[in-house]
C-alpha positions, 0 to 999 in steps of 0.5 A: 856700545858693543859686545865682545870687542868694545871698539865696535860700539856707538859712543854717546856725548852731547858734543865732542871733537871730530876730524873726519878720516873720510876720503870722499869730499863733502859738498853742499849739505842736504837735509835728512828727508829732502823728499819729505817723511815718505821719501828716502832717509839720508844719513851722510858721511861727515867730512872734512875736518870738523869740530863743533865745539869751536867758538868764535874768537875775536882775536884768533891766533894765525891759522886757528880754525873757526866754526863752520856748520857741518856739511856733506852730501856723501851718502851710504853705500847700499848693501853694506852693513852700515847702510843695512843697520841704519835702514833697519833702524829707520824701519822700526822707528816710531813715526814721531821719531822719524818726524823729529829726525827729518826736522834736523839739518843733518844726520852724520856718520862720524869717521873720526879716528878710523885709521882708514875709511873706505866703502863705509868701513871703519878700519882700525881698532877704536877704543871705547873712549874714541868711539864715545867722543865721536857721537854728539848732538847739538844746536848751534848758538851765537857763541859760534859766530862772529859778534853781530853776525848771527846766521839766519838759522841755527842748525840742529845736528846729530852724529854717531860713530862709524866705529861699529862697522869694521868690515862691510859685513860687520853689523852693529852690536845688539842693543844689550851690548850697546848698553853694556859698553855705556855701563862699563865706561860710566862705572868701571868695575875693579879688576878681580870682581864681577862687574854688572852685566846686561842680559839679552833684551828679548826680541829687541836685542838687535843691531837696529835697536842699538843704532836707533838708541844711539840716534835717539840719545843724540837727538835728545840733546838737541831737543833739550835745547829746543825745550829748555833754551828755545832762543839760541843764546837766551836764558834757560827755563826749566818750567817750559817742558811738562809744566815744569814737573819733569825733574820733580822727585828726581833732582833737588834742583836743576842748574844750567849745564856746561856749554858742551856736556862731556861724556859721563860728567855728573851734575846736581844732586838727587832727591834722596829716597833714603835719608841714610844713603846718598843716592848718587853716582859720585858715591858709586865711583868713590866706592869703587875707588876704595875697592868696595864693589859691594857698596857700589853694587848696592848703590847701583841697585838703587838706580835700577830697582823697581822703585827707581826713578831712572831710565838708566844709570846714565840718566842719573848722572845729570838732569840733561842726561835724565831728559835725554835717556828718558826720551831714548827710553820712550822711543825704544818702547814705541818701536815696531818691536818694543823694548820690554826687558833688559835684565841686569845682574848686579853680582855683589848685590845679589850675593848679599840679598839674593836679589833677582836681576833688576829690569827697568823696561820690564818693571816699566811695562808692568806699571811698577815704576811710578816716577819713570812712568810720569817722566815718560808721560811727559814725552808722550804728551810732547811727541804723541 
């Protein structure tokens, strides 16, 4: 989520807590595209205090909050870095993605944890964890409303953190910086060793691409529920998307995810590509705990190598993140300046095998990733 100071990057999580520090009051909600797809694209500053994880409690303690849908009509200030980056992200986005954004009930900039938020500037030094916890995407469910009183419509919302915009002229980081922050949080490398590092993402290494990636990831979480749990509160059916083939070859089985997916929480087991290597993120984390970066690097290479099945390390954490990150990858490869390269140098592994940098987008562009290509094709069929 950010290069240099990691506090200026977007966070990614299915759903976390937010309490807006925004000084301007929120009023009635307005959809992202009130004039249709050809009209202006509206992103709103979220406030007041809002916690999307709240579930209805039949016996709440006095003063305890209950869930209400997020609302805001406070739009961005034209000319600020925040408004510019969002506008450029919209300009490069593929048409099918804009259509999905316009179908949401709200798109927000979350100002939680900003020490002060004025004129689209998030003051204060946010930690990567704070930024991560302020981005989310979800669809409402019956558990958030009183029993027997369902809403006429379950809203679908996404938000990204205000953290990247620390001054009126501070733009979001380039796309490679966005992915670097995610990698650093998902797989913290021990001090004294060289961590894996992303190189520039060719012509796609822009703030607009980073913003678009954050939006696409959060929208992916909404689409997960649309496809696999179409009836809010109903049963999951993992055969409803791409004829049930999306997870084949990647996951041994797919279980229902937790109600709120916390950032970096793993679930389920991979199909093993090598019977002697448990190809999963838990082994990488364990190797680092035991200060064995060489082993962790080898396992990380298995995620990124040409025969790998994943759009990113994050995709290998759980089936729902696999779906979400693959959707994000599909969006980024269909922009006006498509993502075609994002090299990653995995030093410990390179020393052992003199392996050139792994590059998922480059291998995909060159038709070298059979399983990832099949998963992307599932999204091409759903969102042509």
